[in-house]
PyMOL Python script that loads the backbone (N, CA, C, O; Angstrom):
from pymol import cmd

cmd.read_pdbstr("""\
ATOM      1  N   MET A   1     122.702  96.046 115.249  1.00  0.00           N
ATOM      2  CA  MET A   1     121.631  94.971 113.974  1.00  0.00           C
ATOM      3  C   MET A   1     122.293  93.598 114.641  1.00  0.00           C
ATOM      4  O   MET A   1     123.376  93.491 115.216  1.00  0.00           O
ATOM      5  N   THR A   2     121.345  92.642 114.390  1.00  0.00           N
ATOM      6  CA  THR A   2     121.373  91.638 114.924  1.00  0.00           C
ATOM      7  C   THR A   2     122.070  90.394 113.594  1.00  0.00           C
ATOM      8  O   THR A   2     122.723  90.683 112.591  1.00  0.00           O
ATOM      9  N   THR A   3     121.676  89.162 114.021  1.00  0.00           N
ATOM     10  CA  THR A   3     122.004  88.187 112.901  1.00  0.00           C
ATOM     11  C   THR A   3     120.937  86.988 113.216  1.00  0.00           C
ATOM     12  O   THR A   3     120.715  86.553 114.346  1.00  0.00           O
ATOM     13  N   ILE A   4     120.480  86.653 112.326  1.00  0.00           N
ATOM     14  CA  ILE A   4     119.464  85.085 112.245  1.00  0.00           C
ATOM     15  C   ILE A   4     120.114  84.304 110.894  1.00  0.00           C
ATOM     16  O   ILE A   4     120.629  84.703 109.850  1.00  0.00           O
ATOM     17  N   THR A   5     119.896  83.345 111.312  1.00  0.00           N
ATOM     18  CA  THR A   5     120.191  82.135 110.603  1.00  0.00           C
ATOM     19  C   THR A   5     118.588  81.786 109.551  1.00  0.00           C
ATOM     20  O   THR A   5     117.485  82.324 109.645  1.00  0.00           O
ATOM     21  N   ILE A   6     118.895  81.082 108.940  1.00  0.00           N
ATOM     22  CA  ILE A   6     117.719  80.599 108.294  1.00  0.00           C
ATOM     23  C   ILE A   6     117.947  79.375 107.042  1.00  0.00           C
ATOM     24  O   ILE A   6     118.977  79.317 106.370  1.00  0.00           O
ATOM     25  N   ARG A   7     117.019  78.623 106.917  1.00  0.00           N
ATOM     26  CA  ARG A   7     117.838  77.832 105.860  1.00  0.00           C
ATOM     27  C   ARG A   7     116.657  77.802 104.512  1.00  0.00           C
ATOM     28  O   ARG A   7     115.432  77.851 104.626  1.00  0.00           O
ATOM     29  N   LEU A   8     117.319  77.725 103.470  1.00  0.00           N
ATOM     30  CA  LEU A   8     116.802  78.330 101.954  1.00  0.00           C
ATOM     31  C   LEU A   8     116.949  76.933 101.032  1.00  0.00           C
ATOM     32  O   LEU A   8     117.806  76.082 101.275  1.00  0.00           O
ATOM     33  N   PRO A   9     116.126  76.846 100.103  1.00  0.00           N
ATOM     34  CA  PRO A   9     116.616  75.843  99.162  1.00  0.00           C
ATOM     35  C   PRO A   9     117.373  76.170  98.020  1.00  0.00           C
ATOM     36  O   PRO A   9     117.544  77.348  97.706  1.00  0.00           O
ATOM     37  N   LYS A  10     117.903  75.109  97.285  1.00  0.00           N
ATOM     38  CA  LYS A  10     119.376  75.327  96.630  1.00  0.00           C
ATOM     39  C   LYS A  10     119.212  76.283  95.897  1.00  0.00           C
ATOM     40  O   LYS A  10     120.082  77.129  95.688  1.00  0.00           O
ATOM     41  N   GLN A  11     117.933  76.289  95.341  1.00  0.00           N
ATOM     42  CA  GLN A  11     117.658  77.278  94.094  1.00  0.00           C
ATOM     43  C   GLN A  11     117.676  78.690  94.642  1.00  0.00           C
ATOM     44  O   GLN A  11     118.180  79.644  94.049  1.00  0.00           O
ATOM     45  N   LEU A  12     117.022  78.748  95.945  1.00  0.00           N
ATOM     46  CA  LEU A  12     116.902  79.686  95.919  1.00  0.00           C
ATOM     47  C   LEU A  12     117.997  80.784  96.206  1.00  0.00           C
ATOM     48  O   LEU A  12     118.260  81.929  95.838  1.00  0.00           O
ATOM     49  N   ARG A  13     118.567  79.688  97.180  1.00  0.00           N
ATOM     50  CA  ARG A  13     120.461  80.599  97.103  1.00  0.00           C
ATOM     51  C   ARG A  13     120.876  81.132  96.380  1.00  0.00           C
ATOM     52  O   ARG A  13     121.132  82.336  96.366  1.00  0.00           O
ATOM     53  N   ASP A  14     121.109  80.039  95.292  1.00  0.00           N
ATOM     54  CA  ASP A  14     122.079  80.271  93.828  1.00  0.00           C
ATOM     55  C   ASP A  14     120.971  81.597  93.213  1.00  0.00           C
ATOM     56  O   ASP A  14     121.653  82.480  92.692  1.00  0.00           O
ATOM     57  N   ASP A  15     119.805  81.833  93.179  1.00  0.00           N
ATOM     58  CA  ASP A  15     119.056  82.957  92.422  1.00  0.00           C
ATOM     59  C   ASP A  15     119.198  84.257  93.058  1.00  0.00           C
ATOM     60  O   ASP A  15     118.995  85.298  92.433  1.00  0.00           O
ATOM     61  N   LEU A  16     119.651  84.219  94.681  1.00  0.00           N
ATOM     62  CA  LEU A  16     120.085  85.082  95.351  1.00  0.00           C
ATOM     63  C   LEU A  16     121.520  85.568  94.995  1.00  0.00           C
ATOM     64  O   LEU A  16     121.834  86.653  94.504  1.00  0.00           O
ATOM     65  N   THR A  17     122.304  84.550  95.343  1.00  0.00           N
ATOM     66  CA  THR A  17     123.925  85.225  94.907  1.00  0.00           C
ATOM     67  C   THR A  17     123.676  85.846  93.481  1.00  0.00           C
ATOM     68  O   THR A  17     123.954  87.025  93.262  1.00  0.00           O
ATOM     69  N   LYS A  18     122.889  84.626  92.058  1.00  0.00           N
ATOM     70  CA  LYS A  18     122.906  85.613  90.717  1.00  0.00           C
ATOM     71  C   LYS A  18     122.697  87.238  91.474  1.00  0.00           C
ATOM     72  O   LYS A  18     123.537  88.131  91.581  1.00  0.00           O
ATOM     73  N   LEU A  19     121.279  87.213  91.921  1.00  0.00           N
ATOM     74  CA  LEU A  19     121.094  88.525  91.752  1.00  0.00           C
ATOM     75  C   LEU A  19     121.683  89.899  92.522  1.00  0.00           C
ATOM     76  O   LEU A  19     121.487  91.114  92.474  1.00  0.00           O
ATOM     77  N   SER A  20     122.578  88.894  93.307  1.00  0.00           N
ATOM     78  CA  SER A  20     123.378  89.916  94.047  1.00  0.00           C
ATOM     79  C   SER A  20     124.648  90.206  93.015  1.00  0.00           C
ATOM     80  O   SER A  20     124.949  91.395  92.919  1.00  0.00           O
ATOM     81  N   ARG A  21     125.348  89.363  92.314  1.00  0.00           N
ATOM     82  CA  ARG A  21     126.033  90.000  91.613  1.00  0.00           C
ATOM     83  C   ARG A  21     125.818  91.099  90.228  1.00  0.00           C
ATOM     84  O   ARG A  21     126.604  91.884  89.698  1.00  0.00           O
ATOM     85  N   GLU A  22     124.386  90.751  89.933  1.00  0.00           N
ATOM     86  CA  GLU A  22     124.127  91.419  89.091  1.00  0.00           C
ATOM     87  C   GLU A  22     123.640  92.628  89.596  1.00  0.00           C
ATOM     88  O   GLU A  22     123.310  93.323  88.635  1.00  0.00           O
ATOM     89  N   GLU A  23     123.402  93.316  90.865  1.00  0.00           N
ATOM     90  CA  GLU A  23     122.725  94.588  91.361  1.00  0.00           C
ATOM     91  C   GLU A  23     124.564  95.153  92.037  1.00  0.00           C
ATOM     92  O   GLU A  23     124.906  96.296  92.340  1.00  0.00           O
ATOM     93  N   HIS A  24     125.184  94.210  92.072  1.00  0.00           N
ATOM     94  CA  HIS A  24     126.753  94.615  93.044  1.00  0.00           C
ATOM     95  C   HIS A  24     125.989  95.048  94.315  1.00  0.00           C
ATOM     96  O   HIS A  24     125.740  96.247  94.443  1.00  0.00           O
ATOM     97  N   LYS A  25     125.618  94.224  95.210  1.00  0.00           N
ATOM     98  CA  LYS A  25     124.814  94.416  96.377  1.00  0.00           C
ATOM     99  C   LYS A  25     124.775  92.689  97.068  1.00  0.00           C
ATOM    100  O   LYS A  25     124.517  91.597  96.562  1.00  0.00           O
ATOM    101  N   PRO A  26     125.223  93.194  98.637  1.00  0.00           N
ATOM    102  CA  PRO A  26     125.406  91.801  99.388  1.00  0.00           C
ATOM    103  C   PRO A  26     123.995  91.153  99.280  1.00  0.00           C
ATOM    104  O   PRO A  26     122.905  91.667  99.026  1.00  0.00           O
ATOM    105  N   VAL A  27     124.348  89.870  99.550  1.00  0.00           N
ATOM    106  CA  VAL A  27     122.810  89.159  99.597  1.00  0.00           C
ATOM    107  C   VAL A  27     122.442  89.620 100.922  1.00  0.00           C
ATOM    108  O   VAL A  27     121.229  89.668 100.720  1.00  0.00           O
ATOM    109  N   SER A  28     122.539  89.892 101.798  1.00  0.00           N
ATOM    110  CA  SER A  28     122.228  90.048 102.980  1.00  0.00           C
ATOM    111  C   SER A  28     121.108  91.831 102.696  1.00  0.00           C
ATOM    112  O   SER A  28     120.060  92.125 103.272  1.00  0.00           O
ATOM    113  N   ASP A  29     121.623  92.387 101.984  1.00  0.00           N
ATOM    114  CA  ASP A  29     121.057  93.635 101.500  1.00  0.00           C
ATOM    115  C   ASP A  29     119.848  93.329 101.230  1.00  0.00           C
ATOM    116  O   ASP A  29     118.813  93.787 101.714  1.00  0.00           O
ATOM    117  N   ILE A  30     120.023  92.409 100.311  1.00  0.00           N
ATOM    118  CA  ILE A  30     118.763  91.975  99.007  1.00  0.00           C
ATOM    119  C   ILE A  30     117.647  90.984 100.313  1.00  0.00           C
ATOM    120  O   ILE A  30     116.451  91.268 100.245  1.00  0.00           O
ATOM    121  N   VAL A  31     117.903  90.309 100.996  1.00  0.00           N
ATOM    122  CA  VAL A  31     117.191  89.905 101.677  1.00  0.00           C
ATOM    123  C   VAL A  31     116.281  90.873 102.871  1.00  0.00           C
ATOM    124  O   VAL A  31     115.093  90.902 103.192  1.00  0.00           O
ATOM    125  N   ARG A  32     117.463  91.592 103.303  1.00  0.00           N
ATOM    126  CA  ARG A  32     116.978  92.762 104.426  1.00  0.00           C
ATOM    127  C   ARG A  32     115.835  93.616 103.707  1.00  0.00           C
ATOM    128  O   ARG A  32     114.755  93.693 104.292  1.00  0.00           O
ATOM    129  N   GLU A  33     115.956  94.105 102.777  1.00  0.00           N
ATOM    130  CA  GLU A  33     115.110  95.185 101.780  1.00  0.00           C
ATOM    131  C   GLU A  33     113.726  94.109 101.508  1.00  0.00           C
ATOM    132  O   GLU A  33     112.623  94.292 102.023  1.00  0.00           O
ATOM    133  N   SER A  34     114.065  93.004 100.614  1.00  0.00           N
ATOM    134  CA  SER A  34     112.735  92.232 100.828  1.00  0.00           C
ATOM    135  C   SER A  34     111.873  91.675 101.965  1.00  0.00           C
ATOM    136  O   SER A  34     110.848  91.045 101.703  1.00  0.00           O
ATOM    137  N   LEU A  35     112.373  91.955 103.546  1.00  0.00           N
ATOM    138  CA  LEU A  35     111.786  91.768 104.312  1.00  0.00           C
ATOM    139  C   LEU A  35     111.189  92.915 104.895  1.00  0.00           C
ATOM    140  O   LEU A  35     110.122  92.905 105.510  1.00  0.00           O
ATOM    141  N   ARG A  36     111.808  93.770 104.712  1.00  0.00           N
ATOM    142  CA  ARG A  36     111.136  95.356 104.751  1.00  0.00           C
ATOM    143  C   ARG A  36     109.609  95.858 104.588  1.00  0.00           C
ATOM    144  O   ARG A  36     108.714  96.388 105.246  1.00  0.00           O
ATOM    145  N   ARG A  37     109.984  95.161 102.783  1.00  0.00           N
ATOM    146  CA  ARG A  37     108.928  95.155 101.926  1.00  0.00           C
ATOM    147  C   ARG A  37     107.580  94.278 102.858  1.00  0.00           C
ATOM    148  O   ARG A  37     106.543  94.658 103.400  1.00  0.00           O
ATOM    149  N   HIS A  38     108.094  93.271 102.725  1.00  0.00           N
ATOM    150  CA  HIS A  38     107.148  92.122 103.094  1.00  0.00           C
ATOM    151  C   HIS A  38     105.962  92.337 104.502  1.00  0.00           C
ATOM    152  O   HIS A  38     104.783  92.024 104.662  1.00  0.00           O
ATOM    153  N   VAL A  39     107.086  93.093 105.422  1.00  0.00           N
ATOM    154  CA  VAL A  39     106.660  93.273 106.900  1.00  0.00           C
ATOM    155  C   VAL A  39     105.675  94.823 106.540  1.00  0.00           C
ATOM    156  O   VAL A  39     104.571  94.919 107.075  1.00  0.00           O
ATOM    157  N   ALA A  40     106.052  95.665 105.857  1.00  0.00           N
ATOM    158  CA  ALA A  40     105.379  96.502 105.546  1.00  0.00           C
ATOM    159  C   ALA A  40     103.823  96.184 104.796  1.00  0.00           C
ATOM    160  O   ALA A  40     102.771  96.606 105.274  1.00  0.00           O
ATOM    161  N   VAL A  41     103.898  95.475 103.711  1.00  0.00           N
ATOM    162  CA  VAL A  41     102.863  94.910 103.278  1.00  0.00           C
ATOM    163  C   VAL A  41     102.126  94.528 104.357  1.00  0.00           C
ATOM    164  O   VAL A  41     101.010  95.004 104.564  1.00  0.00           O
ATOM    165  N   GLN A  42     102.712  93.591 105.178  1.00  0.00           N
ATOM    166  CA  GLN A  42     101.736  92.987 105.475  1.00  0.00           C
ATOM    167  C   GLN A  42     101.045  93.534 107.140  1.00  0.00           C
ATOM    168  O   GLN A  42     100.229  93.032 107.913  1.00  0.00           O
ATOM    169  N   GLN A  43     101.722  94.573 107.147  1.00  0.00           N
ATOM    170  CA  GLN A  43     101.369  95.413 108.560  1.00  0.00           C
ATOM    171  C   GLN A  43      99.902  96.340 107.651  1.00  0.00           C
ATOM    172  O   GLN A  43      98.780  96.341 108.158  1.00  0.00           O
ATOM    173  N   PHE A  44     100.121  96.873 106.649  1.00  0.00           N
ATOM    174  CA  PHE A  44      99.197  97.686 105.903  1.00  0.00           C
ATOM    175  C   PHE A  44      97.901  96.575 105.330  1.00  0.00           C
ATOM    176  O   PHE A  44      96.873  97.099 104.902  1.00  0.00           O
ATOM    177  N   ARG A  45      97.976  95.555 105.343  1.00  0.00           N
ATOM    178  CA  ARG A  45      96.797  95.120 105.213  1.00  0.00           C
ATOM    179  C   ARG A  45      96.270  94.688 106.503  1.00  0.00           C
ATOM    180  O   ARG A  45      95.066  94.918 106.617  1.00  0.00           O
ATOM    181  N   ALA A  46      96.939  94.008 107.725  1.00  0.00           N
ATOM    182  CA  ALA A  46      96.383  94.084 109.035  1.00  0.00           C
ATOM    183  C   ALA A  46      95.259  95.741 109.414  1.00  0.00           C
ATOM    184  O   ALA A  46      94.305  95.973 110.156  1.00  0.00           O
ATOM    185  N   LEU A  47      95.913  96.388 108.619  1.00  0.00           N
ATOM    186  CA  LEU A  47      95.624  97.743 109.310  1.00  0.00           C
ATOM    187  C   LEU A  47      94.014  98.176 108.386  1.00  0.00           C
ATOM    188  O   LEU A  47      93.013  98.769 108.788  1.00  0.00           O
ATOM    189  N   ARG A  48      94.331  97.604 107.096  1.00  0.00           N
ATOM    190  CA  ARG A  48      92.836  97.575 106.259  1.00  0.00           C
ATOM    191  C   ARG A  48      92.068  96.814 106.566  1.00  0.00           C
ATOM    192  O   ARG A  48      90.866  97.067 106.479  1.00  0.00           O
ATOM    193  N   ARG A  49      92.587  95.508 107.075  1.00  0.00           N
ATOM    194  CA  ARG A  49      91.228  94.833 107.646  1.00  0.00           C
ATOM    195  C   ARG A  49      90.587  95.358 108.985  1.00  0.00           C
ATOM    196  O   ARG A  49      89.394  95.548 109.225  1.00  0.00           O
ATOM    197  N   LYS A  50      91.665  95.540 109.783  1.00  0.00           N
ATOM    198  CA  LYS A  50      90.604  96.874 110.809  1.00  0.00           C
ATOM    199  C   LYS A  50      90.002  98.045 110.569  1.00  0.00           C
ATOM    200  O   LYS A  50      89.220  98.467 111.422  1.00  0.00           O
ATOM    201  N   ILE A  51      90.257  98.858 109.282  1.00  0.00           N
ATOM    202  CA  ILE A  51      89.495  99.570 109.362  1.00  0.00           C
ATOM    203  C   ILE A  51      88.180  99.851 108.040  1.00  0.00           C
ATOM    204  O   ILE A  51      87.376 100.730 107.729  1.00  0.00           O
ATOM    205  N   LEU A  52      88.668  98.282 107.502  1.00  0.00           N
ATOM    206  CA  LEU A  52      87.532  98.261 106.471  1.00  0.00           C
ATOM    207  C   LEU A  52      86.135  98.347 106.843  1.00  0.00           C
ATOM    208  O   LEU A  52      85.333  99.055 106.234  1.00  0.00           O
ATOM    209  N   PRO A  53      85.793  97.503 108.015  1.00  0.00           N
ATOM    210  CA  PRO A  53      84.576  97.740 108.543  1.00  0.00           C
ATOM    211  C   PRO A  53      83.908  99.053 108.691  1.00  0.00           C
ATOM    212  O   PRO A  53      82.741  99.186 108.324  1.00  0.00           O
ATOM    213  N   PHE A  54      84.673 100.165 109.280  1.00  0.00           N
ATOM    214  CA  PHE A  54      84.225 101.213 109.428  1.00  0.00           C
ATOM    215  C   PHE A  54      84.075 101.805 108.264  1.00  0.00           C
ATOM    216  O   PHE A  54      82.954 102.257 108.029  1.00  0.00           O
ATOM    217  N   ALA A  55      85.080 101.952 107.297  1.00  0.00           N
ATOM    218  CA  ALA A  55      84.855 102.193 105.902  1.00  0.00           C
ATOM    219  C   ALA A  55      83.314 101.827 105.556  1.00  0.00           C
ATOM    220  O   ALA A  55      82.214 102.378 105.614  1.00  0.00           O
ATOM    221  N   GLU A  56      83.754 100.833 105.241  1.00  0.00           N
ATOM    222  CA  GLU A  56      82.381  99.755 104.689  1.00  0.00           C
ATOM    223  C   GLU A  56      80.408 100.967 104.857  1.00  0.00           C
ATOM    224  O   GLU A  56      79.496 101.470 104.200  1.00  0.00           O
ATOM    225  N   ALA A  57      81.038 100.711 106.496  1.00  0.00           N
ATOM    226  CA  ALA A  57      79.754 101.280 107.474  1.00  0.00           C
ATOM    227  C   ALA A  57      79.367 102.460 106.785  1.00  0.00           C
ATOM    228  O   ALA A  57      78.156 102.573 106.595  1.00  0.00           O
ATOM    229  N   GLN A  58      80.360 103.683 106.218  1.00  0.00           N
ATOM    230  CA  GLN A  58      80.250 104.768 105.289  1.00  0.00           C
ATOM    231  C   GLN A  58      80.091 105.180 104.372  1.00  0.00           C
ATOM    232  O   GLN A  58      80.019 106.368 104.059  1.00  0.00           O
ATOM    233  N   GLY A  59      79.942 103.610 103.314  1.00  0.00           N
ATOM    234  CA  GLY A  59      79.785 103.685 102.232  1.00  0.00           C
ATOM    235  C   GLY A  59      81.002 103.682 101.285  1.00  0.00           C
ATOM    236  O   GLY A  59      80.923 103.979 100.093  1.00  0.00           O
ATOM    237  N   LEU A  60      82.230 103.290 101.973  1.00  0.00           N
ATOM    238  CA  LEU A  60      83.485 103.308 101.440  1.00  0.00           C
ATOM    239  C   LEU A  60      83.773 101.883 100.548  1.00  0.00           C
ATOM    240  O   LEU A  60      84.516 101.285 101.326  1.00  0.00           O
ATOM    241  N   VAL A  61      83.678 101.369  99.857  1.00  0.00           N
ATOM    242  CA  VAL A  61      83.839 100.044  99.261  1.00  0.00           C
ATOM    243  C   VAL A  61      85.097 100.236  98.175  1.00  0.00           C
ATOM    244  O   VAL A  61      86.150  99.606  98.272  1.00  0.00           O
ATOM    245  N   THR A  62      84.848 101.088  97.259  1.00  0.00           N
ATOM    246  CA  THR A  62      86.226 100.904  96.448  1.00  0.00           C
ATOM    247  C   THR A  62      87.082 101.979  96.533  1.00  0.00           C
ATOM    248  O   THR A  62      86.639 102.929  97.178  1.00  0.00           O
ATOM    249  N   ASP A  63      88.381 102.118  95.978  1.00  0.00           N
ATOM    250  CA  ASP A  63      89.160 103.216  95.505  1.00  0.00           C
ATOM    251  C   ASP A  63      88.506 104.245  95.179  1.00  0.00           C
ATOM    252  O   ASP A  63      88.749 105.294  95.775  1.00  0.00           O
ATOM    253  N   GLU A  64      87.676 104.213  94.325  1.00  0.00           N
ATOM    254  CA  GLU A  64      87.240 105.409  93.626  1.00  0.00           C
ATOM    255  C   GLU A  64      86.114 105.898  94.921  1.00  0.00           C
ATOM    256  O   GLU A  64      86.126 107.060  95.328  1.00  0.00           O
ATOM    257  N   ASP A  65      85.266 104.966  95.429  1.00  0.00           N
ATOM    258  CA  ASP A  65      84.589 105.655  97.157  1.00  0.00           C
ATOM    259  C   ASP A  65      85.189 106.707  97.417  1.00  0.00           C
ATOM    260  O   ASP A  65      84.815 107.873  97.292  1.00  0.00           O
ATOM    261  N   VAL A  66      86.862 105.960  98.068  1.00  0.00           N
ATOM    262  CA  VAL A  66      87.804 107.092  98.546  1.00  0.00           C
ATOM    263  C   VAL A  66      88.283 108.182  98.107  1.00  0.00           C
ATOM    264  O   VAL A  66      88.317 109.173  98.835  1.00  0.00           O
ATOM    265  N   LEU A  67      88.899 108.211  96.400  1.00  0.00           N
ATOM    266  CA  LEU A  67      89.151 109.312  96.258  1.00  0.00           C
ATOM    267  C   LEU A  67      87.850 110.005  95.748  1.00  0.00           C
ATOM    268  O   LEU A  67      88.165 111.068  95.214  1.00  0.00           O
ATOM    269  N   ALA A  68      86.511 109.794  95.717  1.00  0.00           N
ATOM    270  CA  ALA A  68      85.699 110.509  95.335  1.00  0.00           C
ATOM    271  C   ALA A  68      85.336 111.553  96.473  1.00  0.00           C
ATOM    272  O   ALA A  68      85.094 112.720  96.166  1.00  0.00           O
ATOM    273  N   GLU A  69      85.293 111.005  98.156  1.00  0.00           N
ATOM    274  CA  GLU A  69      85.029 111.513  99.275  1.00  0.00           C
ATOM    275  C   GLU A  69      86.628 112.487  99.218  1.00  0.00           C
ATOM    276  O   GLU A  69      86.318 113.670  99.364  1.00  0.00           O
ATOM    277  N   LEU A  70      87.877 112.367  99.086  1.00  0.00           N
ATOM    278  CA  LEU A  70      88.807 113.240  99.730  1.00  0.00           C
ATOM    279  C   LEU A  70      88.767 114.438  98.354  1.00  0.00           C
ATOM    280  O   LEU A  70      89.468 115.450  98.318  1.00  0.00           O
ATOM    281  N   SER A  71      88.009 114.120  97.542  1.00  0.00           N
ATOM    282  CA  SER A  71      87.838 115.232  96.352  1.00  0.00           C
ATOM    283  C   SER A  71      87.030 116.288  96.389  1.00  0.00           C
ATOM    284  O   SER A  71      86.981 117.062  95.434  1.00  0.00           O
TER     285      SER A  71
END
""", "prot")
cmd.dss("prot")
cmd.show_as("cartoon", "prot")
cmd.util.cbc("prot")
cmd.orient("prot")
């Protein structure tokens, strides 16, 4: 594992500290989990942007279209 240093506004640091106490988790675990989720969402969005033109060309525009095609 590697270490990084970031600067946070005082209020965010206070919020993280409070959450850490409430959840009985280290701040680093909360931050790591949040970053992991953020990266996953960004990767999903990038993939979606990439495949969207192909899906639209097949007439798959909405979630319902996709579900109907899979059924």
